[in-house]
KOLFI-471204 format. One record per residue (C-alpha): x, y, z. Coordinates in pm, whole numbers, padded with zeros to 5 digits. Last residue first. Layout:
N
      px      py      pz
       X       Y       Z
...
***
This chain:
133
      px      py      pz
  -01299   00562  -00008
  -01003   00683   00196
  -01063   00863   00526
  -00873   01190   00563
  -00653   01155   00868
  -00729   01293   01215
  -00484   01054   01385
  -00736   00862   01596
  -01014   00896   01338
  -00798   00770   01054
  -00674   00477   01264
  -01031   00385   01361
  -01141   00394   00998
  -00835   00194   00888
  -00885  -00070   01156
  -01249  -00116   01059
  -01158  -00134   00690
  -00880  -00384   00759
  -01111  -00616   00954
  -01405  -00599   00710
  -01175  -00624   00408
  -01013  -00939   00552
  -01356  -01093   00608
  -01465  -01003   00257
  -01146  -01146   00105
  -01211  -01501   00224
  -00983  -01653  -00041
  -00816  -01894   00203
  -00483  -01710   00165
  -00665  -01380   00223
  -00835  -01510   00538
  -00501  -01636   00675
  -00343  -01301   00595
  -00623  -01120   00777
  -00571  -01349   01079
  -00202  -01255   01080
  -00295  -00887   01065
  -00536  -00924   01356
  -00284  -01124   01561
  -00008  -00874   01487
  -00233  -00584   01586
  -00296  -00742   01926
   00072  -00831   01957
   00166  -00468   01886
  -00056  -00333   02162
   00055  -00563   02442
   00416  -00584   02319
   00503  -00214   02312
   00870  -00270   02234
   00724  -00483   01953
   00696  -00181   01725
   00480  -00290   01432
   00577  -00159   01087
   00686  -00504   00969
   00335  -00634   01035
   00184  -00353   00828
   00427  -00435   00546
   00315  -00799   00563
  -00048  -00681   00539
   00031  -00478   00226
   00227  -00763   00066
  -00058  -01005   00149
  -00317  -00785  -00023
  -00102  -00723  -00328
  -00023  -01092  -00377
  -00374  -01213  -00302
  -00528  -00990  -00570
  -00900  -01044  -00515
  -00951  -00696  -00663
  -01139  -00595  -00348
  -00876  -00773  -00140
  -00593  -00583  -00307
  -00774  -00253  -00252
  -00826  -00338   00114
  -00457  -00414   00155
  -00365  -00095  -00030
  -00595   00103   00200
  -00434  -00054   00507
  -00093   00034   00366
  -00209   00394   00309
  -00325   00427   00671
   00006   00284   00797
   00194   00529   00574
  -00023   00820   00691
   00062   00747   01055
   00434   00723   00972
   00410   01065   00799
   00398   01066   00420
   00637   01231   00174
   00854   00925   00108
   00542   00715   00045
   00455   00905  -00275
   00808   00863  -00411
   00790   00488  -00355
   00446   00476  -00525
   00576   00676  -00824
   00873   00444  -00860
   00645   00139  -00843
   00409   00289  -01101
   00703   00365  -01335
   00841   00013  -01299
   00494  -00130  -01364
   00455   00086  -01676
   00797  -00031  -01797
   00705  -00395  -01746
   00368  -00351  -01920
   00535  -00201  -02228
   00407   00131  -02362
   00723   00337  -02342
   00639   00494  -02011
   00261   00491  -02053
   00265   00870  -02072
   00054   00898  -01756
   00281   00661  -01568
   00594   00843  -01684
   00439   01175  -01586
   00392   01050  -01231
   00746   00907  -01215
   00891   01238  -01336
   00972   01246  -01705
   01279   01365  -01891
   01292   01492  -02251
   01530   01345  -02512
   01256   01156  -02688
   01148   00805  -02781
   01292   00603  -02490
   01175   00871  -02248
   01432   00933  -01984
   01323   00891  -01625
   01374   01155  -01359
   01487   01077  -01008
   01315   01293  -00753
   01349   01046  -00468
***
């Protein structure tokens, strides 16, 4: 997705990353649209293993900010990524993710962080991924 965005004040085009840096017109809605476009573009270039790792990081980030919406969206995306053809493994992950969602809804962000951080570290080690901070 290399769609360029037109600046409202100039005839030049911006990539999603440049649009974020430029403030994309200055309005919060436009900045959010630019961030979302940048995030979609970023995900398009990741392997499935990297996407799962990134989703775990986004879930942790949402919990650290106590942003229930972001945290739950990330965990829901992790659930959608499960392949239930391998029921034993996927059901184990499903139960952990579901428990994380329950913790997030209750406001117990530390417990959700603990679970997601442990999963992320193990995932990174298993697939030789750079561990996020």
